[in-house]
Every structure is written in structure tokens, then in C-alpha cells.
N, C-alpha and C positions, 0 to 999 in steps of 0.2 A: 706207377706208384702203388705201393701196397694198399689194400683196402683199410687195413688197420694202421692208422697214423698215430704213433705214440712215442714218447720218450721213455728211456729205461727207468724202471722203478728201482731206486736204490734204497736199500734198507741200511741205515746207519745206526751204530750202537748209541745208546743214550749216554752221552758223555757231557761233562760240564760245559764244554764249549757250545754244544748244540742247545743245551738248556738256556744259556745266556742269549744266544742268537734268537731263539724263539720268543723269549721274554721281551727282547728289544722290539721284535716284529709286532707282538701283541700290543705293546705300549704305543707303538707308532700308529697302529690301526685304531686304537682307542682315541688318540688325539685327533686323528683324521675324522672319526665319527662325530666328535664334538664340533669340529670346524664345518662339517657338512650340515649340521643342524643350524649353525649360524648363517651359512650360505643360503639355506632354504628359507630362513626367515627374511633375509635380505631380498631374495628374489620375489617372494610373495608380496613384500612391501612395495617393490618397484613396480610390479605389474598391476598393483592396485592403486597406484598413486596418480593415474591419469585416465581420462576417458575421452575418446575422440571418434569421429567418423573417418575411417581409413581412406575413403574416397576423396576426402579433402586434402590428404597429405601424400598418398601413395598412388602411383599410376604404373601398372604393369600391363604390357600388351596382352589383350584378350583375357586377362584374369580379372574377375569381378569380386568385389567385397560387398557384404551387406551394409546397409546404411547404419545398422546397429550391431555391434559385436556381441550384444546380449543374446542374439539368436544363434549365430554361427560365425566361424572365422572366414568362410568363403561362401559365395553365392553361386550355386550350380543349378541350372535350369534345363540343360540339354546335354545330349551325349557329346557334342562338340566341346562344351564348357567343361564337361567331366574329363575328357582327354587332355584338354589344356591344363586343367588343375593337376592331373596326374604328372604331366611333364614338369611343372614347376615344383610340386611337392617332391618328385623324384630327384630333381636337380639339387634341392635343398638337402634331402636325407642322404643321398649318395655322397654329396660333398662333405657333409658332416661325418659320415661313416668313414670315408677314406682319410680325411684330414686328421681327425682325432686318433683313429687307429694307427695311421702311419707314424704320427708323432710318438705314440706310445711304443710301437714296435721298434722304431729307430732309437729311442732313448732307453729301451729295456736293456738291463745288464746281462741278460741271458746270452750265452755264447751263440753267435750267428753261424751255427754249423749247417752243413748241407741239409740235414734232416729238418732242422728248425726252419730254414728258408723254404723248403718244400712244404712243410706244414702250414706256414703262413700263406703261401700261394693257394693251397687247397682251402684254407679258411676263407680267403678272399673270394675264391670262385663260388663257394657255396653261399657266402653272404650276399654276393651280387644277385644270385638266383632267388634267394629267399626274399630279399628286399623288394624285388620286382612285384611279387604277389602281395606283399605287405602294403605297398603303395597303392595298388589297385583296390584292395579292400578298404584301406583307410579312407581314400577319396570317395569310394562308394558309400561308406557309412555316413560320411559328412553330407553327401547328396541325398540319399534315400532313407537312411535309418534315423538319423538325429532329429529330423522334423517330426517323427513319431514318438519321440521321447516325451514322457509326461511332464518333464521339467524344461521342455524346449521354450526358450524365451522367458524363463522364470525371472531373470534379473531385469527384464524390460519393465516389469510391473513392480517387482520388489526392490530392485535397485541396489547395486553396490555403492554407487555414487549419488550424491545429492548436490546439485549445482556445482559439480566438479570437486566436491569434497568427499573424501573417503568415508563411506557409511560404516564400515567396520570400526569397532571401538578401539582395537589395539592390534598390534602385530601378532600377539598370541592367538587371537581369534582366527586370523588368517592361517596361522600355523596349524590350527585344528582342522581347517579345510584340507590342508596338505596331508595331515595324518589320516583323514578319512579316505583319501585317495590311496595312500600307501597301504593302509590296512586292507581295503577291499581288493586292491591289486595283489597284495601278498597272499590273501586267502585263495584267490583264483589261481595264481601262479603255483602256489604250494600244492593245491588239489590236482591241477592238471599235470604237475611235475611228478607227483606220486603215481598217478595213473600211467604216466609215461614210462615208469620203471616196472610196470607189469609186463610179463613175457611177450604178449602180443604187440603192445605198443612199443616196447623196447626194440623188438625185431624190425618193425615196419616204420617207426618214426624216431623215437628218442635216442636209440643206440647210435645213430649217425653222428649226433653231437658229441657223444662220449668217446668217439674215436680219438679225440684230442685229450690226452691224459693231462698234459700241462698246456692249457690253451693260451692263446695270445688275444689281443684286443679284437682282432678280426673275427674271432670265434663267437662273439656276441650274437651275430646273425648267421653263423654257419650251422644252420639247423635244417631239418626237413621243412619244405614250404608249408605243409599243413600245420606243423608245430609252430612255425613262425606266425601264422595267422591266429592260432589259439592263444598263444602267450604274448602276442604283440597287440594288434589293433582290437581284438575282442576283449582282452584283459584291460586295455586302455580305456575303452568306451563303457565297459560294464559299470564302473562307479557312477557314471552320470545317470543311470537308470535307477539308482538307489538313493542318491542324494543330489541336490542341485549344485552344479559347478558352473561358474562363469566360463564360457568357452575359451577365453584367453588364458585364464588360470589353469584350466584343465589341460590345454595343449602344452603349456609351459611345464606343468608337472610331468607330462609324458616325455617331453624333450629331456628334462633332467634325469628321468628314470633311464632313458636310453643311454645317456652319457655315463650314468652310474654303472650300468651293466657292462659297458666297454671297460671302465676302470676295474670292475670286479674280475673280468676275464683276463685283464692284464696281470693281475695277481699282486701288484705292489700296493694298490689301494683297494683293499677287499675286506671291509669290516664285517661282512656277513660270512666270510670264509667259503666263497663259491669254488675257489681252486681246490679246497679240501674235498668238496663234493666230487669234483672230476677225478680225484685220486682214489677216494674211499668208496664212492658210489652211494653209500647208504646213510649219509648224513648231510645236513645243511641243504635242505630242499627249497627253502623259501628264498625270496629275493632280498627281503629286508631283515629277515631273522625273527620276525614276530611269531610266525607259526611254528618254527623250529623250537622256539622257547616254550610255547604253549604245549606242544605235543611231545616234547622231549626228544626231538630228532636232530638236535644240534650236535656239533662235534664234541666228543668227550674223550679226553686223553686216557682215561681208564679203559674205555672200550677199544681205543686204538693206541696201544702203548708204544708202537714204533712210530716215531714222528715222521711226518712228510717234510722233507727239505727240498724246496724248489731249486732248480739248477742255478738260479741267480744268487742263491744264498750258500750253495755248496762250497764255492771257492772261499767264501768268508769263514765258513765252518772249518774247512781244512786249514786255513791260515791260523785260526785260533787254536786248533788242535796242535799244530806245529809249535806255536808259541808256548803252549802248556808243556810240551815235551822239553823245550829248551830250558824252561824254568825248573823242571824236575831234574 
């Protein structure tokens, strides 16, 4: 396989049909963004609506849970328990990675050409490799680093719950906790991403991910292992050292972020325009769009006058163009 895996860049003239399709796509992404906000509120409400000792309800061979989830989500005290935790966390994340990505790839309207199939296989191969190191570091941070966190066990004394009743006054307040996670993660991701586009790091790290000009869902983790660690577990745990997060809420936020990234690379559900970044390279660096808005690095149609039309929309554009010709 060629080192450079990409689809042809097709520059289409700006015609009325293209404009209509792009407007439809932007409206769809706006509606999706609103639904994502509602979903996030619902999830934070659900995870904050109960409190229990997991050992009273869950028994998994060789895997230990702490008596209180206010400290951590797993109890690891030895190298053996670390390896066992790696196995279970690996089973969970690999299953999620393959199931969600495969559904997205299978349902994607992009033509299943030999080049596209070969690209998907390469994304999968690199994703499997990168996830292996992500799982090792994530489990290691849970074991060795989180106990050193100044907010470790914060909610054991401050408490989210009082006698089983949610201590937060409203769903909106829970949403603020999610926003703090998203903003901190976005700043970290944006900064490391900008650095990744400098010549040295592009050559040795980030350029590997950009070999996929029109990525698929598997490309979410198809990165250099070092980049996967920087933008994955390190970015995920960084917010907990700045602001107290309940471990359950924190890891649910991370899980949702991972799913969101798969959807973004799929291209159909991409409110932050990450697929445009893969095509133009010099815009849409952040994961949520906050930093792009602040620093003015978001996609601008005046700066990029030739619109990018993904393959799964090109057939629709061509059909609309043909209908316009018939009307004329």
C-alpha cells in the first residue's frame, strides 16, 4: 500500500446545487449540536442520580472496585491487578472502538471502492496499535497518578450525594461541570494539535494521521502512539488536576468524548468540522470548536472559496446539477 493514503481532491465549481447541499449539511449539523447538548444534560443527570458501593452489585473475576467511587473507579494495588485491569479496560475500549466504528463504516454512504476499503483497514491497524498504549497509560494513571491528585477523594468529604439525594441543585449545574471538562480538554487538544502541525512534529508524529484526507470512523485512533497518549489519556486526566470531578462523571465525560470523536471522523455528524481540517489542514484545530472561535482558526468560506464536497455528498450534488440542467 502506498504510504500516502488519500482520496482524490476534487475541486467543483461553485454552483447553486452545491450551495444548497452545503446549507442543508450545515443546518443538519446545527440541529445535531443542539441534540448533543440535550443528550449531555441527560447523561450527567443519570450518572448523578444514584450512589452505591459497586462491590455490593458487581462481581468481576480478579477485578477490584473501591468501596467508594468518590476516590476512583478501580482499586489497583499490585502489578497483577494492574495487568488484570488493563485486560478488562482493553476489552471494553476495543469492543466500543470496533462496534461503533464498524456500524458507522457499514452505514456510511461513501462508495466502498477498493481504495476506501484499503484505507479503512489501515485506519483499523493503526487504531489497534495506538489503543494498546492508550490502555496501558490510562490504567497506569488510575493506579499511580490519580492518588497524587490534590482533589483525590474530594467528593468523599464534600459529597455529590446526601443520603442518596442529589446534592447539585439543578441539571444546569451538572452541565457546568461538563463544560469545564470540555473547555480544559479543548485547550489542551488545540494547543497540542497546533504544535503537531509544526514541521518537526508533523514529520515525526501528526503527519501520520493526516494521510487520511477523507477519514472514516476508525481514523479516530489511527494516530502515532505518542500522539495518542498526549491527546488521549493525558488530555482526559488533565482537567481533574485543575478542578474536582467525581470519578464516575469524569470517565463518562471521557467516554462521550471518545464517541464524539468517532462521529466527527465519520463526517456525517461533525459539528466542529473536523473533516474540513483533514482537507484544508490549516483550520478547525480544536475538538469542540471553542478555541477555534476564540483564536479565529475556524473554517472561513472567504479564506477557502472552493468548497470541500465529501464523496458521500458528491453524488447528491451531481444529481442536483443534472436536475438544474433539465429545468433550464
